[in-house]
MARMAR-826099 format. One line per field, with one value per residue (C-alpha): residue number from 1; x, y, z. Coordinates in nm, 4 decimals, m for minus. Layout:
REM MARMAR-826099
resi = (NUM, ...) .
px = (X, ...) .
py = (Y, ...) .
pz = (Z, ...) .
This chain:
REM MARMAR-826099
resi = (1, 2, 3, 4, 5, 6, 7, 8, 9, 10, 11, 12, 13, 14, 15, 16, 17, 18, 19, 20, 21, 22, 23, 24, 25, 26, 27, 28, 29, 30, 31, 32, 33, 34, 35, 36, 37, 38, 39, 40, 41, 42, 43, 44, 45, 46, 47, 48, 49, 50, 51, 52, 53, 54, 55, 56, 57, 58, 59, 60, 61, 62, 63, 64, 65, 66, 67, 68, 69, 70, 71, 72, 73, 74, 75, 76, 77, 78, 79, 80, 81, 82, 83, 84, 85, 86, 87, 88, 89, 90, 91, 92, 93, 94, 95, 96, 97, 98, 99, 100, 101, 102, 103, 104, 105, 106, 107, 108, 109, 110, 111, 112, 113, 114, 115, 116, 117, 118, 119, 120, 121, 122, 123, 124, 125, 126, 127, 128, 129, 130, 131, 132, 133, 134, 135, 136, 137, 138, 139, 140, 141, 142, 143, 144, 145, 146, 147, 148, 149, 150, 151, 152, 153, 154, 155, 156, 157, 158, 159, 160, 161, 162, 163, 164, 165, 166, 167, 168, 169, 170, 171, 172, 173, 174, 175, 176, 177, 178, 179, 180, 181, 182, 183, 184, 185, 186, 187, 188, 189, 190, 191, 192, 193, 194, 195, 196, 197, 198, 199, 200, 201, 202, 203, 204, 205, 206, 207, 208, 209, 210, 211, 212, 213, 214, 215, 216, 217, 218, 219, 220, 221, 222, 223, 224, 225, 226, 227, 228, 229, 230, 231, 232, 233, 234, 235, 236, 237, 238, 239, 240, 241, 242, 243, 244, 245, 246, 247, 248, 249, 250, 251, 252, 253, 254, 255, 256, 257, 258, 259, 260, 261, 262, 263, 264, 265, 266, 267, 268, 269, 270, 271, 272, 273, 274, 275, 276, 277, 278, 279, 280, 281, 282, 283, 284, 285, 286, 287, 288, 289, 290, 291, 292, 293, 294, 295, 296, 297, 298, 299, 300, 301, 302, 303, 304, 305, 306, 307, 308, 309, 310, 311, 312, 313, 314, 315, 316, 317, 318, 319, 320, 321, 322, 323, 324, 325, 326, 327, 328, 329, 330, 331, 332, 333, 334, 335, 336, 337, 338, 339, 340, 341, 342, 343, 344, 345, 346, 347, 348, 349, 350, 351, 352, 353, 354, 355, 356, 357, 358, 359, 360, 361, 362, 363, 364, 365, 366, 367, 368, 369, 370, 371, 372, 373, 374, 375, 376, 377, 378, 379, 380, 381, 382, 383, 384, 385, 386, 387, 388, 389, 390, 391, 392, 393, 394, 395, 396, 397, 398, 399, 400, 401, 402, 403, 404, 405, 406, 407, 408, 409, 410, 411, 412, 413, 414, 415, 416, 417, 418, 419, 420, 421, 422, 423, 424, 425, 426, 427, 428, 429, 430, 431, 432, 433, 434, 435, 436, 437, 438, 439, 440, 441, 442, 443, 444, 445, 446, 447, 448, 449, 450, 451, 452, 453, 454, 455, 456, 457, 458, 459, 460, 461, 462, 463, 464, 465, 466, 467, 468, 469) .
px = (0.0000, 0.2794, 0.4495, 0.1552, 0.1333, 0.4987, 0.4590, 0.1578, 0.3450, 0.6396, 0.4192, 0.2434, 0.5776, 0.6998, 0.3797, 0.4070, 0.7705, 0.6817, 0.4003, 0.6299, 0.9002, 0.6428, 0.5111, 0.8648, 0.9479, 0.6400, 0.7149, 1.0755, 0.9625, 0.7228, 0.9950, 1.2326, 0.9828, 1.1025, 0.9597, 1.1949, 1.0643, 1.1900, 1.0656, 1.0546, 0.9432, 1.0156, 1.1251, 1.2420, 1.6121, 1.9142, 2.0007, 1.6557, 1.6961, 2.0315, 1.8740, 1.5892, 1.8296, 2.0471, 1.7434, 1.6039, 1.9393, 1.9818, 1.6308, 1.7053, 2.0377, 1.8791, 1.5784, 1.3174, 0.9503, 0.8689, 0.9778, 0.7359, 0.8073, 0.6235, 0.5747, 0.4965, 0.6223, 0.5217, 0.7196, 1.0735, 1.3165, 1.2050, 1.5538, 1.5493, 1.1912, 1.2909, 1.5717, 1.3331, 1.0766, 1.3430, 1.4622, 1.1055, 1.0338, 1.3603, 1.3276, 1.2856, 1.1334, 0.7716, 0.7509, 0.4536, 0.4135, 0.2194, 0.1146, 0.1264, 0.0915, m0.2459, m0.2199, 0.0516, 0.0355, 0.1774, 0.1980, 0.3760, 0.6630, 0.4943, 0.2062, 0.4436, 0.6246, 0.2923, 0.1779, 0.5072, 0.4619, 0.3500, 0.0920, m0.0259, m0.1907, m0.2882, m0.3629, m0.6900, m0.6905, m0.4220, m0.4383, m0.2775, m0.2571, m0.1196, 0.1272, 0.1554, 0.5154, 0.6716, 0.9598, 1.2451, 1.4522, 1.8268, 1.7560, 1.5587, 1.2262, 0.9222, 0.9648, 0.6873, 0.7608, 0.5838, 0.2793, 0.4770, 0.7303, 0.4581, 0.2671, 0.5858, 0.6568, 0.2986, 0.2508, 0.5751, 0.4580, 0.1152, 0.2695, 0.4936, 0.2171, m0.0294, 0.2284, 0.2760, m0.1019, m0.1485, 0.1393, m0.0128, m0.3792, m0.4708, m0.6845, m0.4954, m0.7592, m0.7375, m0.3583, m0.3742, m0.6051, m0.3560, m0.0895, m0.2972, m0.5313, m0.3446, m0.6466, m0.6348, m0.8376, m0.8569, m0.7587, m1.1182, m1.1755, m0.8465, m0.9598, m1.3041, m1.1479, m0.8845, m0.5979, m0.4585, m0.5310, m0.6430, m0.6669, m0.4886, m0.4937, m0.1525, 0.1488, 0.0544, m0.2962, m0.1426, 0.0764, m0.2230, m0.4336, m0.1793, m0.0905, m0.1580, m0.1672, 0.0256, 0.2271, 0.4591, 0.8160, 1.1224, 1.1855, 0.8376, 0.5192, 0.5521, 0.2870, 0.3231, 0.3532, 0.3510, 0.1160, 0.3015, 0.6238, 0.9132, 0.9418, 1.3053, 1.3528, 1.6305, 1.7646, 1.9670, 2.3394, 2.5107, 2.6470, 2.3020, 2.1458, 2.4148, 2.3651, 1.9864, 2.0088, 2.2220, 1.9512, 1.7176, 1.7121, 1.7055, 2.0253, 2.1895, 2.0989, 2.2431, 2.5641, 2.6112, 2.5648, 2.7992, 3.0609, 3.0642, 3.0804, 3.3786, 3.5693, 3.4912, 3.6532, 3.9538, 4.0081, 3.9498, 4.2172, 4.4555, 4.6311, 4.3460, 4.3186, 4.0246, 3.7532, 3.8918, 3.9028, 3.5555, 3.4163, 3.5590, 3.4191, 3.0732, 3.0673, 3.1546, 2.8924, 2.6353, 2.7208, 2.6991, 2.3547, 2.2368, 2.3689, 2.1262, 1.8278, 1.6436, 1.7539, 1.7521, 2.1197, 2.0524, 1.9707, 2.2985, 2.4916, 2.3223, 2.4262, 2.7844, 2.7815, 2.6696, 2.9811, 3.1949, 3.0587, 3.1343, 3.4903, 3.5451, 3.4210, 3.7199, 3.9620, 3.7579, 3.6402, 3.2704, 3.1262, 2.9347, 2.7513, 2.8813, 2.7837, 2.4256, 2.4270, 2.5574, 2.2774, 2.0189, 2.1811, 2.1842, 1.8176, 1.7153, 1.9122, 1.7453, 1.4005, 1.4774, 1.5870, 1.2654, 1.0469, 1.2544, 1.1428, 0.8162, 0.7773, 0.6877, 0.9301, 1.2203, 1.0971, 1.2864, 1.1257, 1.0399, 1.1398, 1.4867, 1.5375, 1.4381, 1.6575, 1.9706, 1.9299, 1.8777, 2.1883, 2.4084, 2.2737, 2.3311, 2.6925, 2.7922, 2.5938, 2.7765, 3.1095, 3.0091, 2.9076, 3.2417, 3.4308, 3.2268, 3.2843, 3.6579, 3.6758, 3.4864, 3.7391, 4.0190, 4.3641, 4.5861, 4.9220, 5.1021, 5.0769, 4.6990, 4.6827, 4.8369, 4.5600, 4.3470, 4.5884, 4.6813, 5.0470, 5.2485, 5.4872, 5.8423, 6.0199, 5.8448, 5.6752, 5.7882, 5.6529, 5.8508, 5.9613, 5.9214, 5.6143, 5.5659, 5.2877, 5.2058, 5.5303, 5.7525, 5.9167, 5.8105, 5.9027, 5.6001, 5.4883, 5.2256, 4.9388, 4.8304, 5.1389, 5.3801, 5.2890, 5.5007, 5.6371, 5.4030, 5.0874, 4.8614, 4.8125, 4.6181, 4.7631, 4.5663, 4.7990, 5.1250, 5.3788, 5.6576, 5.8071, 5.6605, 5.3330, 5.0947, 4.9373, 4.7126, 4.6183, 4.3780, 4.0668, 3.9692, 3.6023, 3.6362, 3.4439, 3.6386, 3.3827, 3.4965, 3.8560, 3.7624, 3.5529, 3.8333, 4.0710, 3.8339, 3.7749, 4.1191, 4.1045, 4.0082, 3.7642, 3.9622, 3.8563, 3.6648, 3.9668, 4.1420, 3.9283, 4.0870, 4.4512, 4.6665, 4.9555) .
py = (0.0000, 0.2325, 0.1460, 0.2707, 0.5910, 0.6679, 0.5941, 0.8236, 1.0998, 1.0674, 1.0788, 1.3890, 1.5587, 1.4679, 1.6043, 1.9334, 1.9657, 1.9144, 2.1700, 2.4204, 2.3796, 2.4275, 2.7451, 2.8723, 2.8041, 2.9921, 3.2923, 3.2889, 3.2793, 3.5674, 3.7664, 3.7062, 3.8278, 4.1588, 4.4039, 4.6653, 5.0201, 5.2474, 5.6075, 5.8088, 6.1675, 6.3856, 6.3569, 6.0281, 6.0842, 5.8589, 5.8872, 5.7518, 5.4662, 5.3748, 5.3915, 5.1545, 4.9121, 4.8972, 4.8479, 4.5596, 4.3841, 4.4245, 4.2868, 3.9824, 3.9183, 3.9456, 3.7294, 3.9989, 3.9015, 4.2032, 4.5562, 4.8464, 5.1512, 5.4463, 5.6740, 6.0431, 6.1830, 6.4304, 6.2277, 6.2392, 6.1146, 5.8220, 5.6684, 5.6529, 5.5208, 5.2396, 5.1337, 5.1146, 4.9132, 4.6661, 4.6235, 4.5552, 4.3024, 4.1178, 4.1236, 3.7828, 3.9707, 4.0920, 4.4687, 4.6648, 5.0222, 5.2288, 5.5800, 5.7592, 5.9556, 6.1244, 6.3980, 6.2159, 6.1432, 5.9047, 6.1094, 6.0539, 5.8109, 5.7219, 5.5570, 5.3200, 5.2312, 5.1615, 4.9360, 4.7427, 4.6531, 4.3053, 4.4742, 4.8351, 5.0244, 5.3820, 5.5804, 5.7744, 6.1245, 6.0349, 6.0324, 5.8654, 5.9544, 6.1989, 5.9596, 6.1317, 6.1351, 6.4747, 6.5137, 6.7399, 6.9057, 6.9709, 7.3163, 7.1678, 7.2976, 7.0798, 6.9809, 6.9850, 6.6768, 6.5935, 6.3667, 6.0548, 6.1034, 6.1899, 5.8725, 5.6669, 5.8039, 5.7735, 5.4262, 5.3104, 5.4368, 5.2776, 4.9427, 4.9563, 5.0349, 4.7877, 4.5122, 4.5964, 4.6025, 4.2646, 4.1149, 4.2265, 4.1755, 4.5456, 4.7785, 4.8190, 5.0430, 5.3049, 5.2871, 5.3700, 5.6639, 5.7914, 5.7981, 5.9301, 6.1684, 6.2357, 6.1338, 6.1292, 5.9373, 5.9183, 5.6205, 5.4941, 5.5227, 5.3444, 5.0439, 5.0421, 5.0451, 4.7812, 5.0264, 4.9418, 4.6489, 4.8173, 5.1327, 5.1241, 5.4074, 5.3177, 5.0961, 4.8449, 4.8225, 4.7600, 4.4762, 4.3175, 4.3452, 4.1807, 3.8989, 3.5645, 3.6953, 3.5035, 3.6907, 3.5839, 3.7132, 3.6312, 3.3470, 3.1996, 3.2200, 3.3710, 3.3794, 3.6901, 3.6612, 4.0267, 4.0416, 4.1864, 4.1871, 4.4086, 4.7149, 4.7986, 5.1404, 5.1584, 5.5121, 5.6820, 5.6898, 6.0243, 6.0161, 5.9411, 6.2193, 6.4615, 6.3884, 6.3830, 6.7364, 6.8339, 6.7028, 6.9736, 7.2365, 7.5200, 7.3932, 7.3422, 7.6991, 7.8466, 7.6409, 7.7496, 8.1172, 8.1050, 7.9150, 8.1780, 8.4543, 8.2911, 8.2580, 8.6218, 8.7440, 8.5175, 8.6569, 9.0113, 8.9704, 8.6911, 8.5147, 8.5221, 8.1417, 8.0819, 8.2371, 8.0470, 7.7113, 7.7436, 7.8856, 7.5991, 7.3337, 7.4931, 7.5430, 7.1778, 7.0564, 7.2818, 7.1520, 6.7921, 6.8605, 7.0227, 6.7245, 6.4957, 6.7188, 6.8303, 7.1927, 7.4706, 7.5020, 7.8336, 7.9707, 7.8349, 7.9978, 8.3321, 8.3122, 8.2339, 8.5207, 8.7538, 8.6775, 8.7165, 9.0707, 9.1353, 9.0145, 9.2284, 9.5324, 9.4837, 9.5902, 9.8052, 10.1530, 10.1228, 10.3318, 10.0230, 9.9569, 9.5994, 9.5407, 9.6460, 9.4197, 9.1324, 9.1760, 9.1682, 8.8565, 8.6816, 8.7640, 8.6336, 8.3127, 8.2591, 8.3072, 8.0539, 7.8013, 7.8676, 7.7853, 7.5122, 7.1828, 7.0378, 6.8412, 7.0386, 6.8163, 7.0050, 7.3642, 7.6377, 7.8310, 8.1832, 8.3147, 8.1568, 8.3048, 8.6527, 8.6325, 8.5115, 8.7569, 9.0459, 8.9445, 8.9234, 9.2558, 9.4169, 9.2977, 9.4337, 9.7560, 9.8155, 9.7671, 10.0202, 10.2649, 10.2236, 10.2873, 10.5997, 10.7315, 10.6628, 10.8543, 11.1486, 11.1824, 11.4343, 11.2681, 11.3049, 11.2234, 11.2749, 11.5569, 11.5314, 11.6357, 11.9779, 12.0657, 12.3417, 12.3972, 12.7519, 12.8604, 13.1714, 13.3279, 13.3328, 13.4529, 13.6800, 13.4912, 13.6580, 13.4345, 13.1689, 13.1759, 12.9854, 12.9190, 12.7579, 12.4977, 12.2134, 12.2756, 12.2538, 12.4915, 12.4344, 12.5873, 12.7620, 12.9426, 13.2126, 13.1949, 13.5522, 13.7672, 13.8824, 13.8005, 13.9635, 13.7793, 13.7441, 13.7009, 13.3995, 13.1866, 12.8745, 12.5644, 12.4830, 12.2365, 12.0438, 12.0122, 11.7814, 11.9445, 12.2882, 12.4062, 12.6156, 12.8860, 13.1865, 13.4537, 13.3264, 13.5253, 13.5356, 13.5301, 13.2127, 12.9288, 12.6218, 12.3979, 12.5205, 12.4401, 12.0835, 12.0441, 12.1750, 11.9361, 11.6469, 11.7331, 11.6260, 11.2837, 10.9785, 10.7071, 10.3999, 10.0351, 9.8533, 9.6326, 9.9219, 9.8416, 9.4987, 9.5870, 9.5533, 9.7713) .
pz = (0.0000, 0.0949, m0.2371, m0.4404, m0.2332, m0.2986, m0.6689, m0.6940, m0.5097, m0.7458, m1.0555, m0.9277, m0.8624, m1.2109, m1.3656, m1.1766, m1.2839, m1.6497, m1.6302, m1.4569, m1.7214, m1.9984, m1.8411, m1.7876, m2.1520, m2.2695, m2.0505, m2.1680, m2.5327, m2.4730, m2.3017, m2.5938, m2.8576, m2.9908, m3.2390, m3.3821, m3.4305, m3.7110, m3.7151, m4.0388, m3.9875, m4.2883, m4.6477, m4.7989, m4.8682, m4.9352, m4.5639, m4.4683, m4.7175, m4.5611, m4.2136, m4.3089, m4.4755, m4.1619, m3.9369, m4.1469, m4.1596, m3.7842, m3.7224, m3.9396, m3.7637, m3.4172, m3.5065, m3.4451, m3.4721, m3.6896, m3.7826, m3.7472, m3.9661, m3.8130, m4.1128, m4.1479, m4.4785, m4.7494, m5.0049, m5.1315, m5.3907, m5.6059, m5.5963, m5.2149, m5.2234, m5.4603, m5.2248, m4.9280, m5.1278, m5.2375, m4.8790, m4.7600, m5.0362, m4.9676, m4.5886, m4.4153, m4.1189, m4.1548, m4.2032, m4.0689, m4.1968, m3.9439, m4.0571, m3.7236, m3.4983, m3.5375, m3.7977, m3.9919, m4.3641, m4.6185, m4.9368, m5.2665, m5.1958, m4.8668, m5.0566, m5.2380, m4.9143, m4.7398, m5.0248, m5.0102, m4.6412, m4.5336, m4.3087, m4.3559, m4.0706, m3.9954, m3.6823, m3.6580, m3.8155, m4.0689, m4.4485, m4.7480, m5.1177, m5.3774, m5.5380, m5.8777, m6.0061, m6.0823, m6.3250, m6.2178, m6.4891, m6.4794, m6.3359, m6.0463, m6.1746, m6.2278, m6.5907, m6.8511, m7.0638, m7.3850, m7.3738, m7.4638, m7.1844, m6.9340, m7.0209, m6.9825, m6.6362, m6.5122, m6.6576, m6.4985, m6.1579, m6.2083, m6.2995, m5.9941, m5.7438, m5.9010, m5.8722, m5.5043, m5.4505, m5.6159, m5.4201, m5.0878, m5.1865, m5.1613, m5.3717, m5.6996, m5.8613, m5.5872, m5.6035, m5.9742, m5.8970, m5.6402, m5.9111, m6.2003, m6.0149, m5.6852, m5.4740, m5.0918, m4.8339, m4.4549, m4.2392, m4.2051, m4.5805, m4.6448, m4.4407, m4.6020, m4.9519, m4.8672, m4.9080, m4.5639, m4.3342, m4.0139, m3.8013, m3.4654, m3.2098, m3.0656, m3.1210, m2.8459, m2.9928, m3.3344, m3.2043, m3.0315, m3.3494, m3.5820, m3.3403, m3.5047, m3.8628, m4.1240, m4.3873, m4.6655, m4.6557, m4.8624, m4.6145, m4.6502, m4.4448, m4.0970, m3.8236, m3.6098, m3.2313, m3.1365, m2.8374, m2.5358, m2.7403, m2.6353, m2.8604, m2.9397, m3.1062, m3.3660, m3.3713, m3.6404, m3.5729, m3.5145, m3.8696, m4.0129, m3.8063, m3.9199, m4.2883, m4.2475, m4.1044, m4.4042, m4.6381, m4.5068, m4.7857, m4.5309, m4.3683, m4.7089, m4.8089, m4.4873, m4.5156, m4.8772, m4.7870, m4.4861, m4.6857, m4.9605, m4.6992, m4.5270, m4.8550, m4.9358, m4.6133, m4.6698, m5.0206, m4.8956, m4.6280, m4.7424, m4.4604, m4.2090, m4.2562, m4.0194, m4.2420, m4.5412, m4.3613, m4.2122, m4.5361, m4.7407, m4.5050, m4.4926, m4.8696, m4.9364, m4.6883, m4.8511, m5.1981, m5.0718, m4.9270, m5.2497, m5.4423, m5.2579, m5.3385, m5.6497, m5.6616, m5.9171, m6.0075, m6.1817, m5.8368, m5.6989, m5.9856, m5.9211, m5.5548, m5.6570, m5.9071, m5.6275, m5.4224, m5.7346, m5.7693, m5.4018, m5.4578, m5.7689, m5.5773, m5.3450, m5.6157, m5.8548, m5.7486, m5.8432, m5.5575, m5.4341, m5.7628, m5.7848, m5.4231, m5.4980, m5.8041, m5.5914, m5.3390, m5.6191, m5.7686, m5.4298, m5.3689, m5.7129, m5.6622, m5.3259, m5.4760, m5.7499, m5.4897, m5.2994, m5.5957, m5.7558, m5.5972, m5.7136, m5.3898, m5.0769, m4.8883, m5.0470, m5.0362, m4.8590, m4.5777, m4.6904, m4.3471, m4.3790, m4.7258, m4.6094, m4.2979, m4.4812, m4.7703, m4.5299, m4.3332, m4.6429, m4.7693, m4.4294, m4.4095, m4.7483, m4.7200, m4.3914, m4.5712, m4.8364, m4.5628, m4.3844, m4.7082, m4.7822, m4.4315, m4.4575, m4.7861, m4.6393, m4.3571, m4.4147, m4.4516, m4.1457, m4.3064, m4.6368, m4.8874, m4.9007, m4.5347, m4.6295, m4.8750, m4.7263, m4.4367, m4.3314, m4.3369, m4.2353, m4.4871, m4.3448, m4.6597, m4.9068, m5.1882, m5.5141, m5.6423, m5.4459, m5.0876, m4.7616, m4.5492, m4.2063, m4.1964, m3.9558, m3.7625, m4.0741, m4.3231, m4.6805, m5.0125, m5.1583, m5.4725, m5.4721, m5.7222, m5.6438, m5.6947, m5.4270, m5.0653, m4.7923, m4.4889, m4.1941, m4.4018, m4.3676, m4.6778, m4.7652, m4.9348, m5.2491, m5.4193, m5.4145, m5.6971, m5.5948, m5.2843, m5.3555, m5.2034, m5.4130, m5.1961, m5.2132, m4.9583, m4.6938, m4.6094, m4.2448, m4.3381, m4.5519, m4.3877, m4.2799, m4.4504, m4.7905, m4.7009, m4.6095, m4.9246, m5.1437, m4.9756, m5.0343, m5.4007, m5.5066, m5.3379, m5.5390, m5.4483, m5.3516, m5.3862, m5.1124, m5.0557, m4.8789, m4.5748, m4.5419, m4.6016, m4.2970, m4.1947) .
């Protein structure tokens, strides 16, 4: 009897151990389930494409359950969009595109990326649409191609988005409308028309809703286990963040302007070194940023021509005319850059353009003012400083003699006949080492003397301001 009691006790213990190990294994599996989160907020650029590619490869290497791309974009470059779509289609890890947070949008390139996802979801109060392709000419302007070229571009985009829709079982007809007619719909309408799979108010709600769904990836069919999964954000690296900031057209415009300004001051005062080094670095960074965007290069050339005019005005006495022309050229170039991109994702801020143009104009107008003020000041040294000065005759001028002026004895020649010693005369000219004088009138205003002295001076180039020594 005791034997059977011991056997039953042992069996019960073994059963409880097996159940405990099973529960422990399940909890461990749940704890190890990870979903990677990628956030795209802004234009689709080559930096964003590189970021998504790195995140998907990392998720595959770490055995993530899924990757959620939280998307809020007005569109971007088609080349970067194509790279992201290819990465999603080739990913062995399920990719969920989630248009969020509330108020976000998936426009233009964002529509294609959403259609490429294994699961497409949207938050309430979001919208999707406007996927019409826009051709950009070599000058950065929205090009107006002929009908044949336009049909080729549109048909290519339609074929691409219809193939994505058919692959994911979504509404291909609406996708074609989004390309041909730039239509937009809300999140609720998108679900009703089978454009996206579901509406989720939050990321946890989204993961709960897609738990148990089966999708087909490049590795085969995968059943999602995302309920209560750990969300692991994948952030951009410092380098990616830096170059993403550079891809902002406003930042590129400011860098380009500051770079040109730094080079101007280096050329105006050779040997300063620091303005030249900083200007060169900023200019190269600005040109790199512009190279990743669809910009109007005519606007860039006008801005460069403006600084060329500023530089020429250093060495040519134009009374500031070239400076005024440079300011006009810079303003026109800025306006062309403002209007050049067809996509709103790459438009310059009007406030930034006005602020930078006003700053550049203020700097060079101040330089012109300083030059004008320097020229209006009476010379303090040299022969020019003697013009208009009063002198006392020490040896009778008949017509030549000696005069005492500014603490020195000078040879002088009278232009008004004989002038006896002791008389006061005024210097009206200099010939070599001989002063030309005439009798001074006590009633003659000093202003006329200063004006006469200033009349013989010449306007000097702007570069005189920067010369040292």
